N, C-alpha and C positions, 0 to 999 in steps of 0.2 A: 652501048646502050645499057639501060638498067633493067633487071628482070622484073617480071610482073608482080611477084610477091613483095619486093621492095617498094615498088610504086604504090601498091595497095596499102602497105604499112604507112608510107608517108602521107597518103591521102587520109587515112584513118586518124593519124596523129594530128594533122592539120585541122580536121573537123572537130576532134575532141578539144583541142586547145582554143578553137574559136568559141566553143561553148563555155569553157572555163574562164576565158578572159571576159566574156560578156556577163558571166555570173548567172546565166540562165540557158535553157535549151533554145538554140537559134534554129529557125526554120531551115529546112534543107535548101530552099531556094536562095537563101542568103549566105550559105557557107562557102561560096566560091571565092570570097575575099576575106582577108584578116587584117587586123591592125598590128602595129608594131608590138603592142603589149602581148598579143597572142603568140607571135613569132618568137619574141624574147622568152616567154614562159616555156615554150616548146623546146627551144634550143638549150636553155638552162637545165631543164629537166633531163633531156636526152644526152647532151654533149658536155654540159658544164658551163660555169660562169664565163670562162675565156671565150668560147665561141659565141655566147650571147653578146658579149661586148663587141666582138669583131663584127657581128651582124648589125648591131645597132649603129656602129660608127662608119662602117665601110660598105657593107653589102646591101642591107635593106634600103638605104637611100637610092641606090642605083636601080633596084628592081621594082620599087613601088610605082604606082600610077601617079604621074606628075602632070597630067593634063588638068589645068584649072577649069573649073566648071563641071568636071566629071563628078558624078555622085560618089564614086569610089576614090576620090582624090586622097592621096597619102596612104592608101591601102595596097596590099599585095594580093595578086590573084593566086589561087591554089596551083594552077598549072605552072606559074613562074617559080613558086617556092619549091614545088616537087620536081623541078627540072634539074638536070645535071649542072647547068650553068650556075645556079645559085650556090650549090655545094662546091663547085670548082672555085668560085670567088671566095668562099669561106676558107677553103684549103690554101689558095694562093695568098690570101691575107695572113693566114697563120704562118706560112713559110716566110713571108716577107718580114713579119715581126720577129720570129725566132732566129732567123739566120741573118738578119740585118742586111738584106740584099734587095735588089729591085724585084718588084712583084712579078712572078713568072706568069706566062700567058695561060689561058684556060686549057689549051691543047697540050701543055707540057705533061709528060708521062707521070711524074711524081704527083702533080696536081690531080690528074685524072684518077690515079689509084687512091689517093687520100679522099677525094670527093666521093668515090664509090663506097669506101669504107665508112665514111660519115653517114651516107644515106642508109646503108645497111644497119648501122647502129641506131639511127632514129627509127627505122622500120621495126627493129627488134623491140624497141621501147613501146610500140603500139600494142604489144601483147600484155602489157601490165595494166593494172587498174589505176587510172588517174583521177577518179572521181573524189578521192579523199583530199586532194589538193585544193578543192574548191574554196573552202573557208579561208585558209591562209593566203592563197594566191590572189583572190579577188578582193579581199578586204571587206567582208560583209559588214552590214550595219551592226549586227550583234557583237562581232569581235571588236569593232571600234568603240561601241558604247560601253562594253565591259572594261576596256582599257581606260577610257576616260573617266569612268565612275569608280575606279579603284582608289579609295581614299588613302591607302597605304603609300601610294606613289606621289601624293600631294606634297608640295614644298612651301616654305615661307609661311605667310599668315594664313593661307588656306589650310595648312596642316593643323593649325591651332583650333580650327572650327569643328574637329571631329575627335572622338575619344579613340582608345586603342581598338575597340571592336568595330569601328567604322561608322558608328551612329553619330549624328549631329549633336552638338551641345546646345543648340538654340542660341538665346541671347548671351549665354555664358561664353560661347565661342566667338561672338561678334563684338562684344563690348569689353572695355577695360573695367572690371568690376571692383577694383580696390577703391576704398573710400578716398576721395580727393579732399585733402584737408587744407590745401593752399600753402603748405610748408614744403620747402625743398628738402631733399635728403641731406644735402650739405648746407652748412651755414646755420641759419636760425632753425631751431628745432621746435616741434610742437610743444606747447606748455603742458606740464604734467598735472596741473591742477584743473579742476572742473569748475565752471561758473555756477 
């Protein structure tokens, strides 16, 4: 079994990342389930990109709620995520990928040891402050707007509509302002005399 401190740390991390994935403070009554985004953010932050990908492809689909018509369809319950089984599946998938062998069962000794180590590592991460990850992790409207309105990143004809300081050129940037004489650059040239 897992000790009480580790279980409390896992629960704390789960609740924190439910809030971060939602981009707001979720009521305590609704924190008993999380979507795949919250679990992926949690695992990436605590264990790294590799375990995040293993969870997304092999573990989360097995443990999520799959009953159609259920209000929590495609979500995972806190108790299932914080259980030893979830982390045993993570460890077993990692062993399968790294050693190119058949996936070991959950009750294998190596799987159990690695799963407990992973749980402790995630629980240790609960002591850190994760509130600073909110803006980058959830893609807030302000960060999206500032990225899309940065004129230095515009390309093609859009780039021509702004000067080097980022201010618009108005009609100068939208129209071709050279005098159109009707003469092509090659071939017949414009007469040099005036009427």
